C-alpha positions in Angstrom: 0.0 0.0 0.0 1.2 3.5 -0.8 2.3 5.7 2.1 1.4 9.3 2.4 3.1 12.0 4.5 1.1 14.6 6.3 2.2 17.6 8.4 0.1 19.2 11.1 1.2 22.6 12.3 1.4 22.9 16.0 0.1 26.5 15.8 -3.3 25.0 14.9 -3.4 21.3 15.8 -2.9 19.5 19.1 -0.6 16.5 19.5 -3.3 14.8 21.6 -5.8 15.2 18.8 -3.5 13.6 16.3 -2.8 10.7 18.7 -6.5 10.3 19.3 -7.2 10.2 15.6 -4.4 7.7 15.1 -6.0 5.5 17.7 -9.5 5.8 16.1 -8.2 4.9 12.7 -5.8 2.2 13.8 -7.9 -0.5 12.2 -7.7 1.3 8.8 -4.1 2.4 8.5 -0.6 2.2 9.9 0.9 5.3 11.3 4.3 6.7 12.3 4.6 10.0 14.1 7.6 12.3 14.1 7.7 15.5 16.2 9.3 18.5 14.6 9.8 21.9 16.1 6.7 23.5 14.7 4.7 20.5 13.4 3.8 16.9 13.8 4.7 14.8 10.7 2.6 11.7 10.2 3.3 8.9 7.7 0.0 7.1 7.0 -0.3 3.8 5.2 -4.0 2.9 4.5 -4.7 -0.8 4.8 -7.3 -0.8 2.1 -6.0 0.6 -1.2 -9.4 1.1 -2.7 -10.3 3.4 0.2 -7.0 5.1 0.7 -8.1 8.6 -0.2 -11.2 8.4 1.9 -9.2 7.0 4.9 -6.7 9.8 4.7 -9.3 12.5 4.3 -11.4 11.1 7.1 -8.3 10.9 9.3 -7.5 14.5 8.7 -11.1 15.6 9.5 -10.9 13.6 12.7 -7.7 15.4 13.7 -9.4 18.7 13.1 -12.5 17.6 15.1 -10.5 16.4 18.0 -8.5 19.7 18.0 -11.6 21.8 18.1 -12.9 19.8 21.0 -9.7 20.3 22.9 -9.6 24.0 22.2 -13.2 24.4 23.4 -12.5 22.4 26.6 -9.5 24.7 27.3 -11.7 27.7 27.0 -14.3 26.2 29.4 -16.9 25.7 26.7 -19.1 22.8 25.9 -18.7 20.4 23.0 
């Protein structure tokens, strides 16, 4: 299966959100995480080639969703 490299800026995304998304999508892809000074680099290898694009897009959306939840919690807001 083809691997894809993604980079999530730490000025926007939370590491915890990325890790949660990796856990949630663990049945659909293999991941490796590399911390950089201003970003988190992810190598993602979808386990189902026919669904690779959907898995990657859904994973990215999940990271954003988890980040929004964490930002709201930090501000004392509800989900």
